C-alpha positions as CSV (number, residue, x, y, z in Angstrom):
1,M,-22.2,23.3,22.0
2,S,-20.3,26.3,24.2
3,T,-23.9,27.1,25.3
4,A,-25.2,23.8,26.4
5,F,-22.1,23.0,28.2
6,E,-22.0,26.7,29.9
7,S,-25.5,25.6,30.8
8,I,-24.1,22.1,32.2
9,K,-21.3,23.3,33.9
10,Q,-23.3,26.3,35.4
11,G,-25.9,23.5,37.2
12,L,-23.0,21.2,38.5
13,T,-21.4,23.8,39.8
14,E,-24.5,24.8,41.4
15,A,-25.3,21.3,42.7
16,I,-21.8,20.4,44.2
17,E,-22.3,23.9,46.3
18,F,-25.7,23.1,47.3
19,A,-24.7,19.3,48.3
20,Q,-21.7,21.3,50.5
21,G,-24.2,23.9,52.1
22,K,-22.7,26.6,50.4
23,P,-25.3,29.6,49.2
24,T,-26.2,29.2,45.7
25,Q,-28.4,30.0,43.2
26,A,-30.0,26.8,42.7
27,V,-34.1,26.5,43.2
28,V,-34.2,23.2,45.3
29,H,-37.8,21.7,45.2
30,T,-39.3,20.1,48.6
31,F,-42.0,18.1,48.4
32,S,-43.7,16.9,52.1
33,P,-45.1,13.0,52.1
34,L,-48.9,13.2,51.6
35,D,-52.3,11.4,52.5
36,V,-52.5,10.1,49.4
37,K,-55.8,8.5,50.5
38,A,-57.1,11.7,51.7
39,V,-55.9,13.5,48.1
40,R,-58.0,10.5,46.4
41,A,-60.7,11.3,48.2
42,Q,-60.5,14.8,47.6
43,V,-60.7,14.0,44.1
44,G,-63.7,11.7,44.4
45,M,-62.5,8.7,42.8
46,S,-62.5,5.1,43.6
47,Q,-59.1,3.5,43.7
48,T,-59.5,1.7,40.5
49,E,-60.8,5.5,38.9
50,F,-57.6,7.0,40.5
51,A,-54.8,4.3,39.6
52,S,-56.2,4.5,35.9
53,A,-56.6,8.3,36.2
54,F,-53.0,9.1,36.8
55,G,-51.2,6.2,35.4
56,I,-50.9,4.3,38.9
57,S,-51.0,0.6,39.5
58,V,-53.9,0.1,41.8
59,G,-51.4,-2.1,43.8
60,T,-49.3,0.5,44.5
61,L,-51.8,2.7,45.6
62,R,-53.0,0.5,47.9
63,H,-49.5,0.7,49.5
64,W,-49.4,4.0,49.5
65,E,-52.6,4.3,51.4
66,R,-51.9,1.5,53.7
67,G,-48.5,3.4,54.1
68,D,-46.1,0.4,53.4
69,R,-44.7,2.6,50.9
70,T,-44.7,5.8,50.2
71,P,-44.5,8.0,46.8
72,R,-41.0,9.4,45.7
73,G,-39.7,11.0,43.2
74,P,-42.4,11.9,39.8
75,A,-44.6,9.9,41.6
76,L,-44.6,12.0,44.8
77,V,-44.5,15.5,42.4
78,L,-47.3,14.2,40.5
79,L,-49.7,13.8,43.6
80,N,-48.8,17.1,45.1
81,L,-49.9,18.3,41.7
82,V,-53.0,16.4,41.8
83,A,-54.2,17.5,45.6
84,K,-53.5,21.1,44.7
85,E,-54.5,21.4,41.1
86,P,-56.7,18.2,40.5
87,K,-58.8,19.5,37.6
88,A,-56.2,21.2,35.8
89,V,-54.0,18.1,36.0
90,L,-56.6,16.2,34.9
91,R,-57.2,18.1,31.7
92,A,-53.4,18.0,30.9
93,L,-53.6,14.4,31.1
94,S,-56.7,13.9,28.8
95,S,-55.8,16.3,26.4
96,G,-54.8,15.2,23.2
97,Q,-57.0,12.3,23.1
């Protein structure tokens, strides 16, 4: 338990320091907005195929493509991965079925 506690404590300390603008050991990942329609075109899928392959509702995908909404959180991470390594993501999602 003490190892887990120390790890959590270190993470919280780094997060607080980062939030205060202090230099920290924390690794911060930032993802820039994507052109979701271009990512889908790059993969060569229809909206229905893309939504089904990556677990996104077609309605949400359409909103992203029109710019009504923007993907955030895990969806943004997934789309960045798809943009960079679509075959690897598809392979990972299809394994074990």
